C-alpha positions as CSV (number, residue, x, y, z in Angstrom):
1,X,72.2,127.4,104.3
2,X,72.0,124.2,102.2
3,X,74.0,121.1,103.1
4,X,76.7,121.5,100.5
5,X,77.4,125.0,101.9
6,X,77.3,123.7,105.5
7,X,79.8,121.0,104.5
8,X,82.1,123.5,102.8
9,X,82.1,125.8,105.8
10,X,82.8,122.8,108.1
11,X,79.5,123.7,109.9
12,X,77.9,120.2,109.3
13,X,77.9,117.7,112.1
14,X,79.0,114.3,111.0
15,X,77.9,111.1,112.8
16,X,79.6,107.8,112.3
17,X,77.5,104.7,113.2
18,X,79.9,101.8,114.1
19,X,83.3,102.6,115.6
20,X,85.3,99.6,114.5
21,X,88.2,99.1,112.1
22,X,86.3,101.3,109.5
23,X,84.3,103.7,111.5
24,X,86.9,105.0,114.0
25,X,89.5,105.9,111.4
26,X,86.8,107.6,109.4
27,X,85.5,109.5,112.3
28,X,89.0,110.7,113.1
29,X,89.8,112.0,109.7
30,X,86.7,114.0,109.6
31,X,87.4,115.5,113.0
32,X,90.9,116.2,111.9
33,X,89.4,118.2,108.9
34,X,87.5,120.4,111.4
35,X,84.1,118.7,111.4
36,X,82.2,118.1,114.7
37,X,82.0,114.3,114.9
38,X,79.7,112.2,116.9
39,X,80.5,108.4,116.9
40,X,77.7,106.0,117.7
41,X,78.3,102.4,118.9
42,X,76.4,100.1,121.1
43,X,79.7,98.7,122.7
44,X,80.1,100.8,125.9
45,X,83.8,99.9,126.1
46,X,84.5,101.3,122.7
47,X,82.5,104.5,123.5
48,X,84.4,104.9,126.8
49,X,87.8,104.3,125.1
50,X,87.1,107.0,122.4
51,X,86.0,109.6,124.9
52,X,89.1,108.8,127.1
53,X,91.3,109.2,124.0
54,X,92.4,105.6,124.1
55,X,92.6,103.9,120.6
56,X,91.8,100.2,120.2
57,X,92.3,100.3,116.4
58,X,95.9,100.0,115.2
59,X,95.4,102.6,112.3
60,X,94.5,105.3,114.8
61,X,97.1,106.3,117.5
62,X,96.0,107.2,121.0
63,X,97.8,110.5,120.7
64,X,95.7,111.4,117.6
65,X,92.5,110.3,119.3
66,X,93.2,112.1,122.5
67,X,94.0,115.4,120.6
68,X,90.5,115.3,119.2
69,X,88.4,114.3,122.2
70,X,87.8,115.7,125.7
71,X,91.0,113.9,126.8
72,X,92.9,116.9,125.2
73,X,91.4,119.2,127.8
74,X,90.0,121.4,125.1
75,X,86.6,121.5,123.3
76,X,86.2,118.1,121.6
77,X,85.9,117.7,117.8
78,X,85.1,114.0,118.3
79,X,82.9,112.3,121.0
80,X,81.2,109.0,121.2
81,X,77.9,107.7,122.5
82,X,75.5,104.8,122.6
83,X,72.5,107.1,122.2
84,X,71.1,107.3,118.7
85,X,69.2,110.5,119.7
86,X,72.6,112.2,118.9
87,X,71.5,111.9,115.2
88,X,69.0,114.6,115.8
89,X,72.0,117.1,115.9
90,X,73.7,115.3,112.8
91,X,73.7,116.6,109.2
92,X,75.5,113.4,108.1
93,X,75.1,109.9,109.1
94,X,77.7,107.4,107.8
95,X,76.9,103.8,108.5
96,X,79.9,101.5,109.1
97,X,78.4,98.5,110.9
98,X,79.3,94.8,110.5
99,X,77.7,92.8,107.7
100,X,78.7,89.3,108.6
101,X,77.6,85.9,106.8
102,X,75.3,83.4,108.5
103,X,76.2,79.8,108.8
104,X,74.7,79.1,105.3
105,X,76.7,82.1,103.9
106,X,73.7,84.3,103.5
107,X,74.2,88.0,104.3
108,X,73.2,89.0,107.7
109,X,72.1,92.7,107.4
110,X,70.6,93.0,110.9
111,X,73.0,95.7,111.9
112,X,72.4,97.7,108.6
113,X,68.6,97.3,109.1
114,X,68.8,98.4,112.7
115,X,71.0,101.5,111.9
116,X,68.7,102.5,109.0
117,X,65.7,102.2,111.4
118,X,67.4,104.4,114.0
119,X,68.2,107.0,111.5
120,X,64.6,106.9,110.1
121,X,63.2,107.7,113.5
122,X,65.4,110.9,113.6
123,X,65.6,111.7,109.9
124,X,65.3,115.5,109.2
125,X,65.3,117.6,106.1
126,X,68.6,118.3,104.4
127,X,70.3,115.3,105.9
128,X,72.9,113.0,104.1
129,X,73.0,109.2,104.9
130,X,75.9,107.2,103.5
131,X,76.2,103.5,103.7
132,X,79.8,102.1,103.8
133,X,79.1,98.6,105.0
134,X,79.8,96.0,102.3
135,X,76.8,94.1,101.1
136,X,75.2,92.8,98.0
137,X,74.3,95.0,94.9
138,X,70.9,96.6,95.7
139,X,71.2,96.8,99.5
140,X,71.1,100.7,99.5
141,X,68.0,100.9,97.4
142,X,66.3,97.8,98.4
143,X,66.9,97.8,102.1
144,X,67.9,101.3,103.4
145,X,65.9,103.6,101.0
146,X,62.4,102.3,101.8
147,X,63.1,102.7,105.5
148,X,64.0,106.3,105.1
149,X,61.3,107.3,102.5
150,X,58.4,106.7,105.0
151,X,59.7,107.4,108.5
152,X,57.0,107.9,111.2
153,X,54.1,108.0,108.7
154,X,55.8,110.8,106.6
155,X,56.6,110.5,103.0
156,X,60.1,111.8,102.1
157,X,61.9,112.0,98.7
158,X,65.6,111.1,98.2
159,X,67.5,113.9,96.5
160,X,65.0,116.5,97.7
161,X,64.2,115.9,101.4
162,X,67.2,113.9,102.2
163,X,70.2,112.4,100.5
164,X,71.3,108.8,100.4
165,X,74.5,107.3,98.9
166,X,76.8,104.2,99.0
167,X,80.5,104.5,99.3
168,X,82.6,101.3,99.7
169,X,85.2,101.3,102.4
170,X,88.7,100.6,101.1
171,X,90.6,100.4,104.2
172,X,93.5,98.0,104.4
173,X,94.3,97.7,108.0
174,X,97.9,98.2,108.9
175,X,98.7,99.8,105.6
176,X,100.6,103.1,105.6
177,X,101.4,103.7,101.9
178,X,97.7,104.0,101.0
179,X,95.5,105.6,103.7
180,X,91.9,106.6,103.9
181,X,92.8,110.0,102.6
182,X,95.1,109.0,99.8
183,X,93.0,106.0,98.5
184,X,90.5,107.0,95.8
185,X,86.9,107.0,97.1
186,X,84.0,105.7,94.9
187,X,80.5,107.2,95.6
188,X,77.2,106.5,94.0
189,X,74.0,108.2,95.1
190,X,70.4,107.1,94.5
191,X,69.9,110.3,92.6
192,X,72.5,112.7,90.9
193,X,71.7,115.2,93.8
194,X,72.5,112.6,96.3
195,X,75.8,111.9,94.6
196,X,76.8,115.7,94.5
197,X,76.2,116.1,98.2
198,X,78.1,113.0,99.1
199,X,80.9,114.0,96.8
200,X,81.1,117.4,98.6
201,X,81.5,115.7,101.9
202,X,84.2,113.3,101.0
203,X,86.1,115.8,99.0
204,X,86.9,117.4,102.3
205,X,88.9,114.5,103.5
206,X,89.8,112.4,100.4
207,X,92.3,113.4,97.8
208,X,90.5,111.7,94.8
209,X,86.7,111.2,94.8
210,X,85.4,109.0,91.9
211,X,81.6,109.1,91.3
212,X,79.5,106.5,89.6
213,X,76.0,106.5,88.2
214,X,74.2,104.6,91.0
215,X,74.5,102.9,94.4
216,X,74.3,99.5,92.9
217,X,77.4,100.2,90.7
218,X,79.3,101.5,93.8
219,X,78.3,98.4,95.7
220,X,79.5,96.2,92.9
221,X,82.8,98.0,92.8
222,X,83.8,96.8,96.3
223,X,82.6,93.3,95.4
224,X,84.6,93.2,92.2
225,X,87.8,94.4,94.0
226,X,87.6,91.7,96.6
227,X,86.5,88.9,94.4
228,X,89.4,89.8,92.1
229,X,91.8,89.3,95.1
230,X,90.1,86.3,96.4
231,X,90.1,84.5,93.1
232,X,93.7,85.4,92.3
233,X,94.8,84.3,95.7
234,X,92.9,81.0,95.2
235,X,94.7,80.7,91.7
236,X,98.1,81.1,93.2
237,X,97.3,78.8,96.2
238,X,96.3,76.1,93.7
239,X,99.5,76.8,91.7
240,X,101.5,76.2,94.9
241,X,99.8,72.8,95.3
242,X,100.5,72.0,91.6
243,X,104.1,73.2,91.9
244,X,104.5,71.0,95.0
245,X,103.3,67.9,93.1
246,X,105.7,68.7,90.2
247,X,108.7,69.4,92.5
248,X,108.9,73.1,91.5
249,X,109.5,76.0,93.7
250,X,106.4,78.2,93.4
251,X,108.1,81.2,95.0
252,X,110.9,81.0,92.2
253,X,108.2,80.7,89.6
254,X,106.4,83.8,91.0
255,X,109.6,85.9,91.1
256,X,110.4,85.0,87.6
257,X,107.0,85.5,86.3
258,X,106.6,89.0,87.8
259,X,109.5,90.3,85.7
260,X,107.0,90.5,82.8
261,X,106.2,94.2,82.8
262,X,102.6,93.7,81.5
263,X,99.7,91.4,81.6
264,X,100.6,90.1,85.1
265,X,100.6,91.1,88.7
266,X,101.9,89.0,91.5
267,X,99.8,87.2,94.2
268,X,101.3,84.9,96.8
269,X,100.3,81.6,98.3
270,X,99.7,81.2,102.1
271,X,97.6,79.3,104.6
272,X,94.3,80.7,103.5
273,X,92.3,83.9,103.4
274,X,91.6,86.0,106.5
275,X,90.2,89.4,107.6
276,X,86.5,90.5,107.2
277,X,86.7,91.3,103.5
278,X,88.2,88.7,101.3
279,X,86.6,85.5,102.7
280,X,83.2,87.3,103.1
281,X,82.7,89.9,100.4
282,X,82.5,87.6,97.4
283,X,79.8,85.6,99.1
284,X,77.5,88.6,99.1
285,X,77.7,88.5,95.4
286,X,77.3,84.8,95.2
287,X,74.2,84.9,97.3
288,X,72.6,87.7,95.3
289,X,73.2,85.7,92.1
290,X,71.6,82.7,93.6
291,X,68.4,84.7,94.1
292,X,68.6,85.3,90.3
293,X,69.1,81.6,89.6
294,X,72.8,82.0,88.6
295,X,75.8,80.2,90.2
296,X,78.9,82.3,90.6
297,X,81.3,79.6,89.7
298,X,84.6,81.4,90.1
299,X,83.6,82.6,93.6
300,X,82.5,79.1,94.6
301,X,85.7,77.5,93.3
302,X,88.0,80.1,94.8
303,X,86.1,79.7,98.2
304,X,86.7,75.9,98.1
305,X,90.4,76.3,97.3
306,X,91.1,79.0,99.9
307,X,89.1,77.1,102.6
308,X,91.1,74.0,101.9
309,X,94.6,75.7,102.4
310,X,94.8,75.3,106.3
311,X,94.2,71.5,105.9
312,X,96.8,71.4,103.0
313,X,99.4,72.9,105.4
314,X,98.4,70.7,108.3
315,X,99.0,67.8,106.0
316,X,102.4,69.3,105.2
317,X,103.1,69.3,109.0
318,X,102.0,65.7,109.4
319,X,104.2,64.6,106.5
320,X,107.3,66.5,107.8
321,X,106.8,65.1,111.1
322,X,106.5,61.5,109.7
323,X,109.7,62.0,107.7
324,X,111.4,62.6,111.1
325,X,109.8,59.6,112.6
326,X,107.3,61.5,114.7
327,X,103.6,61.0,114.9
328,X,101.4,64.1,114.8
329,X,99.4,62.5,117.6
330,X,101.2,63.8,120.7
331,X,103.7,66.0,118.8
332,X,104.5,69.3,120.2
333,X,103.6,72.0,117.4
334,X,104.3,75.7,118.0
335,X,102.4,78.1,115.7
336,X,104.1,81.4,115.0
337,X,101.6,84.3,114.3
338,X,97.9,83.8,114.5
339,X,96.6,87.0,113.0
340,X,95.3,87.0,109.4
341,X,98.1,89.3,108.1
342,X,101.5,90.4,109.1
343,X,101.9,93.1,111.8
344,X,98.2,93.5,112.5
345,X,96.3,92.7,115.7
346,X,93.3,91.2,114.0
347,X,92.3,87.5,114.0
348,X,89.0,87.9,112.0
349,X,88.6,84.8,109.8
350,X,92.3,84.1,110.4
351,X,93.4,80.7,108.8
352,X,95.5,80.2,111.8
353,X,92.3,79.2,113.7
354,X,91.7,76.4,111.3
355,X,95.3,75.4,111.2
356,X,95.3,75.1,115.0
357,X,91.9,73.3,115.0
358,X,92.9,70.7,112.5
359,X,96.2,70.0,114.4
360,X,94.4,69.6,117.6
361,X,91.9,67.3,116.0
362,X,94.9,65.1,114.9
363,X,96.1,64.9,118.5
364,X,98.9,67.5,118.3
365,X,99.8,69.5,121.5
366,X,99.5,73.0,120.0
367,X,100.9,76.2,121.5
368,X,101.3,79.6,119.8
369,X,103.2,82.8,120.0
370,X,101.9,86.1,118.6
371,X,103.1,89.6,119.8
372,X,99.7,91.0,118.9
373,X,97.3,88.4,120.3
374,X,97.9,87.3,123.9
375,X,94.6,85.4,124.2
376,X,93.1,83.3,121.5
377,X,89.5,82.2,121.7
378,X,87.7,80.0,119.2
379,X,84.6,77.7,119.3
380,X,86.6,74.6,120.2
381,X,89.6,75.9,122.1
382,X,91.1,78.7,124.1
383,X,94.8,79.3,124.2
384,X,97.2,81.8,125.8
385,X,100.3,83.0,123.8
386,X,103.7,81.9,125.1
387,X,105.7,84.7,126.5
388,X,108.3,86.6,124.5
389,X,111.0,85.5,126.9
390,X,110.1,81.8,126.4
391,X,109.9,82.0,122.6
392,X,113.3,80.6,121.8
393,X,113.1,77.9,124.3
394,X,109.6,77.0,122.9
395,X,110.9,76.8,119.5
396,X,113.7,74.5,120.5
397,X,111.4,72.2,122.4
398,X,108.7,71.9,119.7
399,X,108.7,69.0,117.4
400,X,107.6,71.4,114.6
401,X,107.3,75.1,114.3
402,X,104.6,76.4,111.8
403,X,104.9,79.9,110.5
404,X,101.5,81.2,109.8
405,X,101.7,85.1,110.2
406,X,105.2,86.3,109.3
407,X,105.3,89.3,111.7
408,X,108.4,91.6,111.0
409,X,109.3,91.4,114.7
410,X,110.3,87.7,114.4
411,X,113.9,86.8,114.0
412,X,113.9,84.3,111.2
413,X,117.6,83.5,111.9
414,X,116.5,82.7,115.5
415,X,113.9,80.4,114.1
416,X,116.5,78.6,111.9
417,X,118.8,78.3,114.8
418,X,116.4,77.0,117.4
419,X,113.7,74.9,115.5
420,X,114.4,71.3,114.7
421,X,111.7,71.4,112.0
422,X,109.7,74.2,110.4
423,X,106.7,74.3,108.1
424,X,106.7,77.7,106.5
425,X,103.5,78.8,104.9
426,X,104.7,82.3,104.1
427,X,108.1,81.8,102.6
428,X,109.4,83.8,105.5
429,X,112.7,81.9,105.6
430,X,113.3,82.3,101.8
431,X,115.1,80.0,99.4
432,X,118.0,79.0,101.5
433,X,118.5,75.2,101.3
434,X,117.6,73.6,104.6
435,X,116.2,70.1,104.9
436,X,114.6,71.1,108.2
437,X,112.2,73.6,106.4
438,X,109.1,72.6,104.5
439,X,107.2,75.2,102.4
440,X,105.5,75.6,99.1
441,X,108.6,74.3,97.4
442,X,110.1,71.0,96.4
443,X,110.2,68.5,99.4
444,X,113.6,68.5,101.1
445,X,115.5,65.5,102.1
446,X,114.4,64.0,105.4
447,X,116.1,65.6,108.3
448,X,118.3,63.4,110.5
449,X,117.3,64.2,114.1
450,X,119.8,63.9,116.8
451,X,118.6,61.2,119.1
452,X,119.8,63.1,122.0
453,X,117.9,66.2,121.2
């Protein structure tokens, strides 16, 4: 039986290498579709959690995971291991490992290389390998393919002996309107045959599969998506700074602008970029272009603007405190929300880390609250979230409250009632005139602080 037929019959065994925010949801939907799925991860804690049916990823419920694993008390469709020898049983290997940037913003593809080497040691005929980890255009053909073509002294051909494709992950953690299954899936193989096999696999779990002519095109698709978002966020962040200088409310400008039914889509300012994708992905492309003696100017400028936003907001905190006759040095500052986006337990590249770091460097006494993050560790500091029970008291005691992540669990009315001064990076408090609130809007009149408070 060829691989496409095995896939159609759900007789193919799917392995997912890397069980993080991308890999675990992907492994789950393949298991839900009736495939035997083996997750591979070097983190023993993750492997143990999966096998016990305990999810550590917000987009996968523990109930769902337990129903697919041995925790259900029935035969498991999904299991996890640290042993790459499990690939000997697999017909499909999907690589979802991290691709971080080094300190010089060069791609670190150590995990991709290691995964490809492990696959190569166990590569067998009629096997499909798909890379989902984001990287620079050319990664699949230049880094992965050579490792698979000559494993253990053999010479194998892509499209004949095995199949290789790239399919960019499009997961937006915490989102429920667009899921893995409902978000169109882009696929490009190193040969047309590779594309056909990969398409047959993903059509089993994805509503709309879009094929492109090559892996390099598929790799570029992901980078264009996130460069588009990063540069437009940078544009609106700079627009917020310009509106601030002009005494214009940027939020009112955006609301009026988005009434145009064509030629515009709204983006919103904030404290900076966070998550693994937006601050990182465009840099893969910028690095690749540097190797071709070309400077990606939009990417560089957007990066400069977005990286500067935490300090911009810290300056707003300092100015707001000064207007109230309080020096930032020694001031008590409470940060609300430290994750990179609303209602998500993820602090990867969160601008809150820089906001807190800048405030601490200026001498502020910083505390934070986040219902999703009880311990916050960074290179220069380690903090524990104040308890939910102490939140209102802490807001009242703080010299300034800074809203960084606008979690829906927060009572903004309570913030208004308790805080003597607020810097709102997300427009969580809206347009209501309040001289105690500073945001990306015209400066309010100085607050009169009750000397007895």
